[in-house]
C-alpha positions, 0 to 999 in steps of 0.5 A: 606740787604739780607744774601748772604749765604742764597741766592740761586744761579740760572742758566737758559737755555731757548729754549732748544729742548725737551719737558718739561715733558721729562726734568721734569722726570730727574729733579725730580730725582735730586731735593733735592740732593747734587751737587756731588750726582746729577752729579753721578745720571745724568751721569748714566741716559739713557735720552737725556735731562741729557746733558742739565740738567748737563750743567745748574747744572754746571752753577748754581754751578759756579755762586754760587762759583764765585758770592757768594763765596760758596763751591761747596761741600756744595751745594744742589739743592733747586729748579729745574723746566722745563717750556714749551717754544714755539713750532716750527711748521713744516709740513710733506706731507701726502696722497692726498695732505694734510699737517700734522703739527708736533710740535717741543717742546722747554722748559726752564730749571731753577735750583737753588742751596743753601748751605746745612743747618747744 
């Protein structure tokens, strides 16, 4: 039997529109930070992907609070990843009847939070 206080709470958002590399630059800034610090950093970052990262982070903290009974003030982001999802293929007309392929990328965002070791 595992100790529930050591088990990280997770949240995942799948098929999010946006490239994984652009989401990773946001996740790299919040990995290892406390929940409160991460929210402050995300609020002032100028990237579009911060909205979805904030939503996933709040979901992970809600899972920790509701399912594991942890205090949100003690939580630290232990794992934050963005993996590539499937690309939607769209076509744009070009000169002389040609078609130009556009790939609209998606990604899967995963965040895990656990209580801070004291």
